[in-house]
Every structure is written in structure tokens, then in C-alpha cells.
C-alpha positions, 0 to 999 in steps of 0.5 A: 494433561497429555491429551492432544486434545484442547478441550479435554485438557480444558475441563479436566481442569475446570473439573479439578480446581472444583474438586479442589475448592471441596477440600476448602473452607466455603468462606472465602480467605479473610486476608485478602484484600477486600472491596466494601461497598462505598458509601457516602462518607467512605473514602477508604473502599480497600482494606490494608494489611493490617486489617486482616481479620481472624480467618477461619481455621484452615484443616486437612487431612494428609492425603487431601493436602496431597491431592490439593498439591497435585491439583495445583501444580497441573494448575500450573502446568496449565499456565504453559500449555500451547493454547490460550484457552487452557492456559485461561482456565488454569489461570481462573483456578488458580485464582478460586484456590488462592481465595480459600487457602491460608496466606502463607499458602497464597505466598507459595504459590506468587512464588511459582508464578514469579518463577515462570518469568524466566526467559528459559520459560516459553511464551505460554508460559508468560502468559499464563503467568500474567493470566493468574497474576491479574486473576490474584489481583483483581480478587486481591490476592498480591497482598503489599509484601508480594508486591514488589516482585510482583511489579518488577515481573509484569514491567518487563513481560509489558516489552516481552518480545521473543525473536524467532527468526523472520518474526517474533512472539510476545505480542499476546504476552503484552496485551496480558501484562496490560491487564495485570495493570489494569487489575492492580487499578481496580484494587490497590490504593493510590498509596499502595501504588505510589512507589512504582508510579515513574516504572509504571507510568513509563513501561506503559507509555513505552507500549502505547506509543512505541508497541508494533502491535496495534492491540497492544498499543490499544490495551496499554491505553485502555490501562493508562485510563483506567489508573488515571480515570480511577486513582489519577496516579500519573503525572500529567495523566489528565492532560495525557488522556485525551490525545492517547485515546483508542483511535489516537493508538491505532495509528503506529506511525502517528504515535511514533512521529508525533504522539511521542513528542508531545508527550515527551514535553512533560519532563518526567517522561522525556528521558525514559520514552528517548532511552526506550527507543535508542536502547530497544526500539532500534534494534527491532527485528521489524525493518518498519520499526526501525526506521519509525524509531530513528525517525522518531530519535530525530524528533526528541532530539529536540529536548535538551535532556535528550540531546544531552543523554545521547552526547554523553552517552547514548551515541557511543553505546550505539557505536560499540554496538554497531561496531561488535553486532554481525546481525544485520537487522542490528546494525541497520537499526543502530546506524540509522538511529545514531545518524538520525539522533547527529542530524536531529542535534545538528537540526535543533541545536548546532553542528558544533555539538556533534564534531567530536562523533566525525571519526566515529562516522567514518569509521562506522562507513568503512565498517560497513564497506567492509561489512558489505564486501564480506558477505551477501547475506544482510547486504541490502540492509547494510547497503540501506544502512549506508545511504542513510549515513550518507544521506544524514551526513550530506544534510548535516553538512559534515564537513568531509568536503575534501575527505577520501570517504566521498568516493567511497560514497560516491561508489555506494550511492552509483551502486544503489541507483540501478538496484533491482531492489526498489527499496535502495534504487529509491533511497539512492536516489533521494541521496542524491541532491543532499549529497551533491547540493553538499559535496558538489559545491567547494565548502568556501567559495561556494561554487560549483565544482565544474570538473567532478560535477562534469564527469558525474552527469557525463557518467549518468548519461552514458549508463542509460544506454548500458541495460534496462537497471541502469536506465531504469535507475539513472533517468530519475537520478538525473531528475533528481539533481540540485538546481546548482548542478543542473546549471549550464546541463539542462540540454545534455540532461533533458535531451537524454531523457527525452530519448529515454521517453522513446520506444525504440527495437529493444527497449519495448517493454521498458515501460518502468525506464520510459515513465521514469524518464517522465518522472525525471523531466517533471522533477527538473522542471519543478527544481527550476520552478522558483529560479531565474534561467528560464530563458535558457531552459524555454528552448527546450519546452517543445521537445519535452512537450511531444515526448509526452504526448507521445507517452499517451499513446503508449499502450505497451502490453506483456504478461504483467498486463498493460505495462503503459499506464504507468507511462501514460499516467505519468504523461498526464501528470507531466503535463500539467507541471509543465503547463503550469511551469509555461504559465510562469514564464508565460510561454505560449504553449497553445498548440500542444494543449490543443493537441493532448486535451482530447489525449486526455479526455480519451484516458477519462473514458479508457477501462483502468480505473487509476488511469481514468481516476487521474485522467478525469482529475487532471483535465478538471484541472485543466479546465479550472486553470485560468491559463490552461483553459483558455487554449482548450477546443471548445472550452465554453461548451466544456465549462458548462459541463465542469464548472459547477462540480466540486473540487472533491468530486468523485472520479474514482466512480465510473457513475460518476466520471462517464456521464460527464465525460460522455458529453463531450463527443458533441464536440468534433475536437474531442470525438474521435478519440472519445469513441476510441476509449469508448470502444475499449471500455464497452468492448471490455469484460468488467460487467460495472465498467461496460454498464456505464459507460455504455448506458452513458454514451447510448443515452448521450447518442438517444438525444442526438439528431440522424446526422449526428448519429451518422458522422458518430459511426463514421468515426467508428469505422474510421477507428478501426480503419486505422488501428487495422491489426491492433489487438488492443482496438480490434478485440474489444471492436466487436464487443462494441458493435454488439452492444450498439446494435443490442440497444435498440435505439440506433437501428436508422443509422445503423441501416445506413452503415451496416455494411460498412460495419460489417466490411471493416469487421471482416476485413479484420478477421480475415486469415484469423485463426484466433478462436477467441477472436472469431467467437466475438466476432460471430457474436457482433455480426449476429448482433448486426444481422438484426438490422433489416438491410437484405444486402448486409444480411446476405454477407453476415449469412454467407459468412456465418455458413462459412463459419459452420465448416470450420475447422474448430469445432468449438467455432461450428458448434457456437456458430450454429447455435448463434445463428439458429438464435439470430434466425429466430428472434430476427424477421429475415427478408432474403430466406423464404418462411419455408426455406428458413424452417429447413435451414433451422431443422439442418441447424438443429438436427447435426452435431456440429463439433463431434461430426467430421467436416467432410461429412458436414461440406455437402451441408454447405452448399444446401445451406447457401442454395436456399439464399439463392432460391429466395433470390431468383 
């Protein structure tokens, strides 16, 4: 058993148990609970303890007895092994040996197994003990006299969760404990298990609903189903079974917030489930479990039994733990549970039930503030707990309207808004609305406290110019203010947020703050949607439209990639929000709809999947909106494309989206923007994107006449002229031209515009030192060389000859390869066939990447002379 090899230990135990069986009677013990074959008239398939028959005489020598004891001890030690396979083998061995020994020896083995369930033992011992007990129960080897001891340890094992640092162990123990319970259902009668029904059911339901691991929840569900199906042991078992099946318990949020309430409607389970969450799950090591537990407690306070228990004992217990504990995790969970219970009682039963706890709430707040100042360890959790306290106190309308604690609460919120921890920041922002709604309004007159409101709004606006974190947080904070606080302050707030949406010197990389500013403005529009202050707000709408349209052109790129996409996505959603608001107040925004419709269509054919999907879906919503669609350019043609699509159309699929939007290219007002977006997609590196974008565009162009193709190519040329120096456009532009030429269907149109295309590309590449960019350009012009235009071929040939003598060896090598391939497959009219063979010999015979440029330079004159000779 000291071997490090798992297989050695496992096979040793298998061998040992079989050796032991040789010393034992061949017949199984007659005292065990036996299953008998069911007959038509048989109603009792299990024998009782008093049905024990006279068993075969058990006689072993002293040496054999010593060997048996050693083997049993090895098996018991094997239950503590670090490997599951070894523990499982040991458990089966215990079951096999116990099946053949007298009843008094079995009692000793059960005592040894029960001793394993000590908190001084490791989780491996608990797991092994559960497996062994399951094997004994399955074989009917645990008699009624020991059932009480076994049930007590199994109930504890169902909730076993041992924390080790930032994680815990015990899921395998809980799973094995469910297996023990499953074994009981198959070996014991309803009458035998009757005394343990209550604890048994509550423990299984607690695991089924509230366990962190999905495997344990499903194991408990299967066990519950087995027991109810075989014995109908649990109260309301048949009603609970359909709602707690394998799939229902798979979603943890669903079990905590929905199933727990449904099952608590049965009075037998109402209080036990509530107590389990309150006393155990609120202090769980996993923050997600603590948060779900607090929400579940809030839901469960709807039952008067739970309300009364919480008021009499539960809240006091949590208060005591919060004030004494030094563990930030425990304090966090307890505060969440405490305040959600308070909020739940207020919502379901009224404020009068919790008035006696007001001093406790004040003390908890002061205690949290002191804890946050004393130590930085766990400060984030304490900050979240404090924000939860403030939010729930505000939602519960706790009467602290003239209390000094409000200044501290305001400080806690303001510290959280610019936090770099997104969870703290988001929670602080979500706390603003209920806090301002409750404590910035006089509790008697119900009027806004003007001076206090103005002070903090002005402070928030000033914070927008402090730094990145301040702006990122306070843009959202201003947007989340409630309507009564916003009244008469619309203009300065919206103007300040609009200012934050624009790129200025030093704020180029502040994409998150620009996105948040747009979202803040949208939130204000949502707040205003059901109010009557529309006339005052109308003057701000043009400014907001301009900011959002400007956001559609934000393509800020940094080391994280295209961070401007966050701004564009916010602007796309925001434009629909503000247009819907204009529809409600009957505000004429036709000029803005005509402006941004092509911009959104462009986003629907660009390369980022998330942005493309959102843009396509939003464009479709505009088309379906009667107010907006009538102002969209060429709406009649657009309706023919989109009106037959279902609401659940797959906008995220490239193969579905591109064929629809490329059809808009036939409309002049959409054409340039769509071409710009398609250039980026077709010239990209994603195979699927390039495939679907190019095939959709080229299929559409194949049906067009020469006049349209010429207009299309003019737009293509103009785009590079307009976006000269913009690397986001230039790099994919070369790839787009390569794909366009290689499509092979537009040679006549390209022949007329090949000089223009080459000229704008050549202008862009001149003086560039970027090898990647130059190689893309070489690919593009080699493709363009295949167009039968002698003037264009001459210019491209001279350019490629120049790159043969570039200072970068890689460029020289790639140029020689590409030029050789191009001359091989192209019908070249500017060079004679004899000279063409000489050129290809020169390209093939020289090592362009390893030879010094000064040795290669004489070849430049020779290569260009072939061109001059043919011209002569």
C-alpha cells in the first residue's frame, strides 16, 4: 500500500480481498437483509431483522483471523487513498468480505466506517466511507440497529464542503453521499426509513437546489426520483419530481431563484430550505453562490414562516456573525443576505416589520466603513457589501433621510463609480438611481432637495474632465439619474455627455468613456420616454444625433484591437433608441435618418462579427419601423429585400447577411459606404469572411451592366483617394483589388480603370517602408498585370523591376517569384517572346535574397532594356 503506483495499490487490494474470501464461508451471511424474487401476491420483498436464519458456523484459526484482520485494515486504509480507483476497489472489498462474516464482526466494520466521517479526516476518507456504506447498503448489510448512526453521518456528508484557500473540496463526497441514499432506497422499506424522512428529504433538496456543482445537483435529483418512485417516502414527492428533473436542476440560477420558491410552497420544506441558505450558503466561499443565496432569501421571505423566523432569530444571527467575523468573504455574504431579507420583507409584508432593525443597519454600515479603512485585504468585497447595503436600504425606503449616515453612503457610491474593478463600478452605478430617488427627495413634501441635487450633479460633470477612470464611470452615473433629479438639468448633463463622445487630443484611446457617454445619453432618453418634459428636451436632439453619427466613424485601434467597435455598437443601438423617442414625440428627424442609414448598412458588411450582427439587426428594425423607414433612402427597393425575412433571422451568419446587404450596392446613396465596408471585409484575413463577402459581391456585380461596373470602379478609386494614409483601409484595399481581378468576370471594366487603380495604389505605397504593406501591394499589382492594358502593364513591370532591387531581401525574393509566376500565366504584349524568355532566365538564375544589391544592380538596366527594345 506504500507504492506510488495507483495500479499497484488497486490490484493489491483486489488480491487481498480475494485472499480473505478464501478463509470465509462460501455462503453469504444469512443475517443480511435479503431481496427475494417478487411474486404476484408478495407484498414484502425485504426480510426484517427478526427473519435472520441460523447461519453457517464461522470457524477460523488464529493465524487466519490475524490475516483477515490485516486485510480488513488494509481495505479500511484504502478508503483513504488519494486515488478514486483505489478507494472504489477498497469499498467493494469491504462489501464482499462483510457479506460472508458474522453479524458481530459486521458491526465492528460499520463502526470503523462511521469513524471515518470526522472533520479530522481528509475529504478522501469521507469519500471512501460513503462508497463503502453504499456497498454495504446495496447488499443489505446495514441492519436497522445501526441505521441511525449511518443516516446521521450521511446527512452531514451530503453538505460536506471543505474550503482550501481560494477553492474547496467536497463535491465528490456529496456525490457519493447521494449514492448512499440511492442505495438505501433499493434495500430498505418505507417503514424502516420513515423516522429519517424529514432530515433525509431536506438534505437531498438542499443539495438538489443549492449545491454549487451541477453533478451533485443532478445526483441528488436522481436519488430523490429513485426514492419517490420506489417508496413514495417524501411528502409531495410526486408533485416535486416533474419540476426537478435532470435538465431543470442543470441551471444553478434557476434552482436558486425559481425552483426554491416553488418547492417552498409545500410547508414541510419552507423553513428548512430558508434556514439552509441563511446559515450555510450565505457564507459560501464562492462569491456567485453568496449573491444567488441573498437573492433566494429575498424571494423566500414571501412566506410568513420565513419572515417570522428571520425577524425572531435569522437577522440577529447574521448581524452577530457580521460584527464578529474577520473574513471578508463571510462579511460580504452575511451583509448581502441580511439586506436582501430586509428588502424582501419590506416588499412582501411592509416596512413596519423591520423598523426595529434600523439601528443594526446603521451599525453594519459603520462597521463596514471601519473595516474598509483598516485593511486593503478583501476591500473590494467589503465595498460591494456596503454598496448592497446602500442599494437595498434605498429600495426599502429605510427612513434615514436626515441621518448623518447619508454622507458616508454618498462617499461610498462616489468612490465606487470610477473604480477599476468593473463589478464595483457597475454596482455603484446601479445604486445611484434608488439612492437619489429616495434620499434626494424630501420625505414629507416629496420635493427634490434642489441644493443637494445641484451640488452633486455639478460635481459629477466636473469629474468628467479629471481622468480616464473618472470619465468612464461618471458618464454612466449621469445617465442613470432618476427623472425627478434630471428635471431642469437636462441641458448641462446631455451637453457634457455629448462632449465626452468626441475625440480630442489626449483622449484618442478613451473608447470606453465614449461608449459609456453614448450609453448614458441613451439611458436618459429611456428615462424620458414616459415623461412629459418633451418640449424642453427637443432642442437637445440634433446635438445628440450628430454625436451618435460621429460615433459610427470611430475606428480607434490600439494593442487590444479595434476598440472603436465598442463606440460604434453603442452608437448603432443609440440611434434606434433616439429615433424611437422622436417617434413618440413626433419630432422630424428625417435628415438624420437619411444620413445614418448608409453608415449602419456599412457596419453590416464589415469584418467584426459582433458589430456586423448588431448593425444588420438594427437596420432591419429600422426597415420594419413605420416612422423611420419612410425617411430611409430608397426604402421601396429595400423593402423588397428585407420585408419577407422572419424576426428570428440569423444576422450573425456571414452566409446569410452578406447576400442581403450587397444588394443595396445598386442604390447610389448606399454604394460608397457599402463598398468601403466590403473592401475591409474582402481584403481581410478571415477565410470565411472573405469567402462569403467576395462571393456575394461578385455575384451581384456579375449581373450588372458595364455602366454600373464603371461607376463601381470609380467609387473604388475614390475611396483610396479619400482615405489616403488610413492603414485600416489601405492594407485590405490591396487584397480587395487582388480578389476583384482574380474573380475574372470584370476584365473589360477593369481595363478602362486599371491605370487609375494602379495610380492610387502606387501613390499610397510610395515611400512606404512597411514590408507587409509592400508585399500586399506586389500581390495586387501582379494580379492587375493580367489585365490586357499595355500602358498599365508597362507601369507595373517598371514598378516590379524596382522592387527586385529593394533593400529588404524578402521583398526582392517575393518580387522575383511573383513576377515569374505572372509572366508565365499572362499574355504579355509589351515584351517580345524572346526577351520574355531572357527575363524569366534572369529571374530564375539569381539568388535575389542572398546576393548583395550592388552585385544585382547591373541587372536592372538589362531588365528595363527589354521593355525599351519592344517599344522601339
